[in-house]
Residue, then its C-alpha position, 0 to 999 in steps of 0.5 A: x889698162x882697161x884703156x890698153x885694152x880697148x886701144x888693142x880692140x880697136x886697133x884689131x879692129x882696123x886690122x880686120x878692117x884692112x886685111x882678107x877674112x881668113x880663118x888665119x886671121x880670125x885665129x889670130x885675134x882671137x888669141x890677142x883678145x884672150x891674151x888682152x883679158x888675162x892681162x885684165x884678169x891678172x891685173x884684178x886678181x894682184x889688186x886683190x891679194x894686195x887688199x886682202x894682205x892690206x886687210x890681214x896686216x891692218x885688221x883694223x881696217x878690216x873691222x870698219x869696213x865689215x861694219x860700214x856694209x853690215x851697218x843697215x841704210x837708215x830710212x829718211x825720219x818720218x816727221x808725224x803731223x798733228x792734226x788740224x783741229x778748228x779754234x774754237x769760238x771763243x779762241x777766236x773772238x776774244x781778244x785778251x789784253x797781254x801779260x805785263x811782267x815787272x821785273x824784279x818785284x815776285x811780290x806785285x806778280x804773286x797779286x797780280x797771279x791772284x786777282x787773275x784766278x780771281x778774276x777768271x773765277x767772277x767770269x765763270x759765275x758771270x757767264x753760267x749765270x749771264x747763260x741761263x738768264x738770256x738762253x744764249x749757248x755757254x761759248x758764245x757767253x763765255x766769249x761775250x762775257x771774256x770780251x767785256x772784261x779785256x775791253x774794260x781793263x782796257x778802257x777803265x770802266x765795269x766789265x758787269x756795267x757793260x753786261x748790264x747794258x748788252x743784256x738791257x738793250x738786246x738779251x745778248x743777241x749780237x744781231x739784234x737791231x731796233x726800227x731806229x737803227x740802233x745795232x748789235x749787243x748794245x744798240x750801238x748808232x752806227x750811222x751816227x758813230x760810223x768814226x769809232x769803228x773806222x779801225x775794225x772796217x766799217x760800220x758793216x762790224x756793228x754786229x761783229x759781237x767784239x767790235x759792237x762791245x767795244x765801240x759800245x763801251x768808248x760811247x757808255x764811258x763817255x757818256x759817264x764822264x760827261x754827264x758826270x755819274x752813271x744814271x747820266x750817262x746811261x740817259x744821255x746813252x739811251x737817247x732820253x738826254x735832253x727829257x726829263x725820265x728815260x722811262x725806267x731804262x736807266x734803272x731797269x740797266x742798274x738793276x741788273x748791274x746789282x745781280x751781275x755784282x751778286x752773281x760774281x761774287x759767288x751769290x746764287x741769283x734766281x735767273x728768272x724773275x717772276x712778274x709783278x702780280x696784277x691787281x685785283x679785279x674789284x678792287x679796282x673797280x671799287x676804286x674806280x667808283x668811288x673816283x667816280x664818285x666824288 
């Protein structure tokens, strides 16, 4: 019908273009247009009546159509994005070993859970004590202690011995450097042990706490194994293997180690050690006079 209307309109336009313009031709054209519009309206009216009759005979179709028209358009769901939070220092620096689950052994898993809880409590005691003793921020101390424990678990070495060496070597200062070039928490000679830093970015990683603890712990374990005892390993670690004495280095490390063992067991250990009382001046003079008299 639409195409027929368009065709009639085009034909009328061609006829008007070919014939001269007269009032009779205008009236004839208007009557033709009115007739075409009447036919078009009649078609749409009949279609509407047919649709109404169909909906009357099939009320379920009318119900579905009304529901579709009444249903509001749902907007696209807005996905709420959680705020991005910067990870803590401990999350950035620690590298805990993955837990290994053993199938069909619930008793072993229960024991592992107890051991993990006890180990975590032990770390809390040690972290608090070291933080107060060496005036290190709590988060930083927690990072150092957790790294020492994870490294010790991986290479099979006592974590308290690692922490004792760190305490004596650098006072838990990750950026410490000695006059001879020993660097970091465990005062590693990066130029000598450069091959151990290759997988961690080279010798520049010597001031990275995690890399320094790992390399220093590997060196310490190697020296202890070579020397046959912790004392011999500490003497080699400080560079006094060729000398008769290590100037008390091993004693200081072992003293700190014993304190850490007490702290880890939950004992209260003072964080400050009073210096030894000086000898009386008069007694010292008297002894010097006696020696001179002899």
